[in-house]
C-alpha positions in Angstrom: 129.8 169.6 65.2 130.5 167.9 61.7 128.6 164.5 63.0 125.5 166.9 63.9 125.7 168.5 60.5 125.8 165.4 58.7 123.0 163.9 60.5 120.6 167.1 59.6 121.4 166.2 56.1 120.7 162.9 56.3 123.9 161.3 55.7 125.3 158.1 57.5 129.0 157.4 56.8 129.4 153.8 55.6 132.2 151.2 56.2 135.0 152.8 53.6 135.4 151.0 50.4 138.6 149.2 50.6 141.2 149.8 48.3 141.2 148.1 44.9 144.7 148.3 44.3 148.1 148.8 45.5 147.6 151.8 47.3 146.5 153.0 50.9 143.2 155.4 50.7 144.5 157.8 53.5 148.3 159.5 53.4 149.3 162.2 56.0 152.1 164.7 55.4 152.5 167.5 57.6 148.5 169.1 58.2 147.7 167.9 54.8 145.6 164.7 54.6 145.4 163.2 50.8 142.4 160.7 50.3 143.0 158.5 47.4 140.2 158.4 44.5 136.6 157.1 45.6 133.9 155.6 43.2 130.8 155.7 43.9 130.4 152.4 45.9 127.5 151.8 48.4 127.3 148.5 50.1 129.9 147.1 48.5 128.6 147.4 44.8 129.6 150.0 42.5 126.3 152.1 42.4 126.9 154.3 39.5 128.4 153.0 36.4 129.1 154.0 32.7 129.3 156.9 30.3 127.7 160.2 31.1 126.7 160.8 27.5 124.2 163.7 27.5 122.1 166.3 29.8 119.8 163.2 30.6 122.6 161.8 32.8 124.0 164.7 34.9 121.6 163.9 37.7 123.1 160.0 37.8 126.5 161.7 37.4 125.8 164.0 40.3 124.6 161.4 42.4 127.9 159.5 42.1 129.9 162.5 42.6 128.4 162.9 46.4 128.4 159.3 47.1 132.5 159.5 46.1 132.4 162.6 48.5 130.5 160.4 51.1 133.1 157.6 50.6 136.0 160.2 50.9 134.9 161.4 54.3 134.1 157.9 55.3 137.5 157.1 55.0 139.2 160.1 57.1 136.4 159.2 59.6 137.8 155.7 59.8 141.6 156.6 59.6 141.1 159.8 62.4 138.0 158.6 64.4 136.2 161.8 63.7 136.1 164.8 61.2 136.5 167.0 64.0 140.1 168.0 62.9 139.3 169.1 59.0 140.2 172.8 59.2 139.9 173.2 55.4 139.0 171.2 52.4 141.8 172.1 50.4 141.5 170.6 46.7 138.9 168.2 45.0 139.9 166.5 41.7 137.1 165.0 39.7 137.0 162.9 37.2 134.1 161.9 35.2 133.6 158.8 32.8 132.0 160.4 29.9 131.6 160.7 26.1 133.3 162.7 23.5 131.1 165.3 23.2 130.0 165.5 26.7 131.3 169.1 27.9 129.2 169.7 31.6 132.0 168.0 33.6 131.7 171.0 36.1 127.7 170.4 36.6 128.7 167.1 37.8 131.6 168.2 40.1 129.3 171.0 41.6 127.2 168.2 43.2 130.4 167.4 45.1 131.7 170.6 46.0 128.4 171.9 47.3 127.9 169.0 49.3 131.4 170.0 51.1 130.0 173.5 51.6 126.8 171.8 52.6 128.9 170.0 55.3 131.6 172.2 56.3 130.2 175.9 55.4 133.2 178.1 54.5 135.7 175.4 55.1 134.2 173.2 52.4 135.1 176.1 49.8 138.1 174.4 47.9 139.9 174.6 44.8 139.0 172.1 41.8 139.6 170.2 38.8 136.7 169.0 36.7 137.8 166.8 33.7 136.2 164.2 31.1 138.0 161.0 30.8 137.3 158.0 28.7 137.1 155.4 31.3 137.5 155.2 34.8 138.2 152.0 37.3 135.2 149.3 37.1 133.3 151.6 34.7 132.5 154.0 37.6 130.8 157.2 36.4 132.4 159.3 38.6 136.1 159.1 40.8 136.9 161.7 43.2 140.0 162.5 45.1 140.7 165.3 48.0 143.3 167.1 50.1 142.2 168.2 53.3 144.4 170.4 55.8 143.7 169.2 59.4 144.4 171.0 62.7 147.7 169.9 65.0 
């Protein structure tokens, strides 16, 4: 069970952050579920903000990426009442608020990808994009969205 695995990893899914704009957090189309971009909000506050400038900042950015995944899973858990319907994490899109010379975006988003595999095992392996951007909403360090396949 996914809930047991989350407990083993010491992850408690929070109440998901509210949408910050004119969109909904989760859309289901057939067996695919689209989770809107999640930023690293914890207890209603943006926990990680600002640009990733160089390798000294990677650990914080990786923690931000993990928090984005936890928020995305929280959105799914709230929508479905469980994570047990997840058959496959299909795609993760990771956006890193970074300085122009920073090129280690994959290292940042690897933290999110690795967490999904830790939680879901083979079902957590996914396709991905990891890109640097000049800014993100509320000056967040990372933003991540996901596409997930669910069982009927």
